[in-house]
N, C-alpha and C positions, 0 to 999 in steps of 0.2 A: 504494500500500500504506500503510495507516494503521498507526501503532505507538503503543503506550502506554508509559509509563515504569515500570509495575509489573512486577516479575519475581521469580518464586520462586527460592530458592537451593538447594533440594533438600538431601539429606543423604547422598548416595552418595559413594564415594571418588573422588578425582581420578585422572586418567590419568598414568601414567609411561611415556613412549615409549621403546622399545628399538631404534628404527631409526637412520637416519643423522643425525637431529636429536639434538643433545646431550641426554642423558637428564636430565630435570628434571620436577618436578611442575607440571602446568598447572592452575592454580586458577581458581575462579570458577564461577558457576551453569551455564554452558554445558558446561564440562568435567566437572562433577559429573553433569549429566544424561547426557552421553555415557558416563561411567563406569558409571552405573546401567544404561544400555542394554546395555553389554557384559556386565555381570554377569547380566542377565536374558536374554542371548543374543538380543537384538533388533538390528535394523539401524537406519540413519538416512539420510535424504536431505536434503542440505544445498544450498541455492541460494546462489550467490555473484554479486552484482551490483555495479555501480559507481554511486555516488550521482549522481543527475541524468544518468545515461548517460555519464559522463565516460570518456575514453579515456586510456590510459597511466598509470592510477593503481595498477596491479598486481593486477588480479583473478586472473590466472593465477598470479602469485607467491604470492598469499594461498592459492589453492587447493592449490598444491604443498606449501606449508608445513603447511597443515592436514592434508593427506593424510599427510605424514610423521609428524605428531603422532598422528593417529588410527589409523594402521595399526599394529596390535600383533600382526600375524601373524608367523609364524616368519621369513619372508623380508623383511618390511618393505616400505615403498613404494619403487617405482622407476618410471621413465617407461614401462615396459611395462604399467603399470596405468593409463595415461592414453591417451586417444584423442580425435579430433575426428569420428569416424564413429559415427553412432547404431547401425547394425546391429552393428558391432564391440563397442560398449559393452554392448549387450544380451546378446551372446554371452559377453563377459567376465564379466558379472554372475553367470552360472550356473557359470563355471569357476573363479573365484578361491577361494582358501582362506578360511576364516572369519577374521573380524577384519581383513580387508583393507580398504583405502581405494582407491576408483577414481574417476578424473576424466573427465568428459565436458566438454571445452572447447567453447565456442560452442554451448551446449545449446539455443539457440533453435530448433534443428532439430527438437527434440521438441515437436510442436505438434499438437493435435487437428485442425487445419485443413490439415495437410500429409500427403502420402502419397508412396509410391514411384511413379515414372513407370510402371513396368511391372507393378506389383502394388499393389492397394489395401490399404495397411498403415497402420493408425492407430497411430502411434508411441507416443502417450501411453497407449493401451490396452495395448500390449505391455509398456510400462514398468510399468504398474499390475499386470500379472499375473506379473511376475517373482517367483519363489519367495523366501521369506525365507531369507537365507543369511548373516546377520550381516556384510553388506557395507555400508560407509559410503560412499555415493555423493555425490560433490561435483560439482555442475553449475554452470558459469559462464555468465552471460548478460550482454549489454551493459547492460541496465537492468531495473528491476522491471516495466516495461511489456511486456517480451518474454516474461513468464512466462505460459504457457497455464494457464487456470483449473483444469483437471483435474490438471495437474502440481503446481500450487500447493497443491491440497488434499492431494496425496500427500506433499508436502514436510514436514519436521519443523522445520527451522531455516533462517533467512535471514541471511546474512552480507553486509552492505552496506558496501563499501569507500568510506570518506569521503575519504581521501587516501592517498598512497603510504605503506605500512607501518602503516596504522591502519584498523580497521573496527569497526562496531557489530554485535553479534549479537542476533538476535531469535528467539523461539520462536513458531511458528505456532500459532494457536488457532482453533477454530471455535465461533462463538456458539451456545449450546445451543438458543435459541429461533429466532433469525433465520437460523441456519445459514450465516452469512457468515464469511469469513476475516478475522481480525485478528491483530495481533502484539504480543507483550509483550517489552520490552527485557530482555535478560539481562545483557550486559556489553559493554565495549569489548575489543578484541583487537589486539595489535600483533605484528609479525613482523620479522625482520631482513632486510637486503638479500639477495636471492636471485640476484643477477646471476651469481654464480660457482658456483651449485649445478648439478651436472651434469644432474640430472633436470629442473630448470627450463629449462636451456639446450636440452636435447633436445626438450622439449615446445614451446619457442619455435620451434625449427627445424621441427618437425612442422606448426605453425600457419603458418609462412611458406611451406612447400611447399604446404599446403592452399589458401592464399589465392592463390598465384601459379601453381598448376598447373591448366591448362585441363581436364585429364583427372581432376581430383580427384573424390572421391565426393561430388558436390554435387547428387545427383539427388533430394533431398528438396524437394518443391515442394508448394504448396497444391493440394488435390484439385481445386478448381474451376479452377485454372489448367491443371492436367494435362488435365482433361476438355475445356477450351476448345481446347487445342493439338491434341488428338486429333481433335476435331470439325472443326477448321479443315483439318487435314491430309487428312482423308477427303474433305471438300468440294472442296478444291483438286485432289486426284487425279481425282475424278469429273469435274470441269469440264475438266481437261486431256484426259482420254480422250474426253469428249464432243466437244470442239472438234476433236480429231484425226480422229474418226470422221466428223464433218460435212465437214471439208475433204477427206477421202478420197472421200466420196460426190459432192461437187461436182466433184472432179477426174475422177471416173468419168463425169460428164456429167449427173448429176441436177440438176434445178432446185430452187431453194429451196422452191417451192410443193409439189413432190413429196416432198421430205424432211419437210416440216411435216405431211404426211398420214400418215407412217409411225406405227405403234403405238409407244407409250412416248416419243414426241417431244412435248414440251410447249413448243414455241417457235414464234414466228411466222416466216413466210418471210423477212420483213425482217431479223429477228434472225439467222436462219440465214445469210443472205447476208453480213451484217456480220461474223459469226464467220469465215466462209470468207475474206473479204478480209483480216482481221487475221492469219490464219494462212498 
């Protein structure tokens, strides 16, 4: 992702959060733009990544803090508005009250190349067709390289965590002629230690269960991989049934040459005898 150092400042009011984060004005171009979107009853999609794909720099902490700041709904932000499940996130998007902030942690699951095992679902398309509901979606990803191109075009802002407690915020732009995505720097952003925040703690627990639970909702795989698995399973099953059938006919007393002459048998007598011996 390329970024330039020019960034407009806007003229809309700043946000004053009324949730669990201590009420204070959040100044700077990014918060002015968010304030303008709220006034115009628009939503925003925000990507949160780690600089150079670093781990342990606080992407989730940054996401939780931003959610607390940006959620100006009556109930404010809580961990109930965060998830690691793409289907749950999409359902949440339609159900949350206006001016809520929602977090999809580990959002690399939303990818045009991925689909459900049992249902061909293009997650990025479903995300694209979510109705506008004044929801401020915050999606965390390991690094900018994990951003699917179509999701990137839907995003409005990019928060790149440079070190623990500090990030640089960009606004996504699309070149009018080349139609390519580029970014303008808006501001730097800092947040406090979130280690004792109850919502951050609960989201960290959710992530730990997700990573270590073999039965977790991890069925989002690339469509090509899913197709390959299905094709292999079908071939393996057919081969097993064929071999059992050949062995049964041999046990019945038929010779390999006789079996090879049967309709729908496309094997030599030598191969038939070999299968019978192996089984």
